[in-house]
C-alpha positions as CSV (number, residue, x, y, z in Angstrom):
1,N,-16.9,-12.7,13.2
2,T,-17.1,-11.0,9.8
3,A,-20.1,-8.4,11.2
4,K,-17.5,-8.0,14.2
5,I,-14.7,-7.1,12.0
6,I,-17.1,-4.5,9.6
7,R,-18.8,-2.9,12.4
8,H,-15.0,-2.2,14.4
9,M,-13.7,-0.7,11.2
10,S,-16.8,1.2,10.7
11,Y,-16.5,2.5,14.1
12,L,-13.0,3.8,13.5
13,V,-13.9,5.6,10.4
14,E,-17.0,7.3,11.7
15,N,-15.5,8.3,15.3
16,D,-12.4,10.0,14.2
17,P,-12.9,12.7,11.5
18,T,-9.5,12.9,10.9
19,R,-9.3,9.0,9.8
20,R,-9.9,8.6,5.8
21,F,-9.4,4.5,5.9
22,V,-8.7,1.3,7.5
23,F,-6.9,-1.5,7.1
24,G,-7.8,-5.0,8.5
25,V,-6.2,-8.8,8.7
26,T,-7.7,-11.7,9.9
27,I,-6.0,-15.3,10.5
28,E,-7.2,-18.2,11.0
29,D,-5.3,-21.5,10.8
30,V,-3.4,-20.8,8.1
31,G,-5.5,-18.7,6.2
32,M,-5.4,-15.5,5.8
33,Q,-7.7,-12.5,4.8
34,L,-7.0,-8.8,3.7
35,W,-9.5,-6.1,4.7
36,Y,-9.8,-2.4,3.7
37,C,-12.5,-0.1,4.8
38,D,-13.3,3.9,3.9
39,R,-16.6,6.2,3.8
40,S,-17.7,4.5,1.0
41,G,-17.3,0.9,1.9
42,Y,-15.9,-2.3,2.1
43,V,-13.2,-4.2,0.1
44,T,-12.0,-8.1,1.6
45,S,-9.8,-10.3,-0.1
46,E,-10.1,-14.2,-1.2
47,R,-8.9,-15.8,1.8
48,F,-5.9,-17.7,1.2
49,N,-2.9,-19.9,2.3
50,Y,-0.3,-17.5,3.4
51,I,1.9,-20.2,3.7
52,A,1.6,-21.8,0.8
53,V,2.0,-18.2,-1.3
54,C,5.0,-17.4,0.3
55,I,6.2,-16.6,3.8
56,L,7.7,-13.6,3.6
57,F,4.5,-12.0,1.8
58,F,3.1,-12.5,5.7
59,V,6.1,-10.7,7.0
60,H,6.4,-8.3,4.5
61,A,2.7,-7.2,4.9
62,F,3.0,-6.9,8.9
63,V,6.8,-5.2,8.2
64,S,4.9,-2.7,6.2
65,L,2.0,-2.0,8.3
66,A,3.9,-1.6,11.6
67,C,6.4,0.8,9.9
68,A,4.1,2.8,8.2
69,K,3.4,6.6,8.4
70,G,0.2,7.8,9.2
71,H,-1.1,9.0,6.2
72,H,-0.5,5.6,4.6
73,L,-2.6,4.1,7.3
74,G,-5.7,6.4,6.7
75,F,-5.1,9.2,8.9
76,D,-5.2,12.8,6.8
77,A,-2.3,14.6,6.9
78,S,-4.2,18.2,6.2
79,M,-6.2,17.2,10.0
80,T,-4.8,17.7,13.3
81,R,-6.6,16.8,16.5
82,I,-6.4,19.3,19.4
83,S,-7.6,18.2,23.0
84,I,-9.2,20.9,24.3
85,S,-9.6,19.2,28.0
86,E,-10.9,16.0,29.6
87,E,-14.3,17.1,31.0
88,K,-15.7,18.6,27.5
89,R,-14.7,15.3,25.9
90,E,-14.8,17.2,22.4
91,D,-11.6,17.7,20.6
92,S,-11.1,20.5,18.1
93,I,-9.6,19.7,14.9
94,E,-7.2,22.5,12.7
95,I,-7.7,22.0,8.9
96,E,-5.2,23.5,6.9
97,V,-7.2,24.1,3.0
98,R,-4.8,25.5,0.3
99,E,-2.0,26.6,3.3
100,R,-4.5,28.1,5.2
101,V,-5.5,26.9,8.5
102,F,-9.3,26.7,9.8
103,C,-9.9,25.4,13.1
104,T,-13.3,24.2,14.8
105,T,-15.1,25.4,17.6
106,R,-17.6,22.6,17.9
107,F,-19.1,19.9,15.7
108,L,-22.8,21.2,15.2
109,Y,-23.9,17.6,14.8
110,N,-21.8,14.2,15.3
111,R,-24.3,11.9,15.8
112,Y,-25.7,9.0,13.4
113,A,-22.8,9.6,10.7
114,H,-22.8,6.0,10.7
115,H,-26.3,6.4,8.7
116,V,-24.5,8.5,5.7
117,C,-22.0,6.3,3.2
118,G,-20.3,8.5,1.5
119,R,-17.5,11.7,2.1
120,G,-20.1,14.3,3.3
121,T,-20.7,12.5,6.7
122,R,-19.3,15.4,9.3
123,V,-20.5,19.1,9.5
C-alpha cells in the first residue's frame, strides 16, 4: 500500500505542472497517517490512533482539506491551465511572473519528468 500511495502522489505532481505539492491521508482501523509529497521528496507522519488522540483532530483535518483554497492544496496560483482542444491532448499554461504574463505554446519535452527530483523538472 505504501508503494501505491507514493506512486500515486508522485504521479499527481509529475503530470501537473501547476502542482507544487500533494497531501495524503491513510486510515486503517483506528490508525491514521498523514502524507506530504513535493518535487523534492516525501514526508510521512508516524501512524497514530486518531480516536485516542482526539476525534476533533480527525474531523478538523478533513474539514480543513475540504474547505481549503487551491494554493493551500498545492496548486501554483501564478499558473493557469488553458485547455486548447480535446484532440491535441496538450494544454497551454499561462505563467505570471512579477505582474507579466507568459503563455506556453507547447512542451519541449514532457516525458520522464519523474526521473528528476527537484524544482527544475519541466522545460
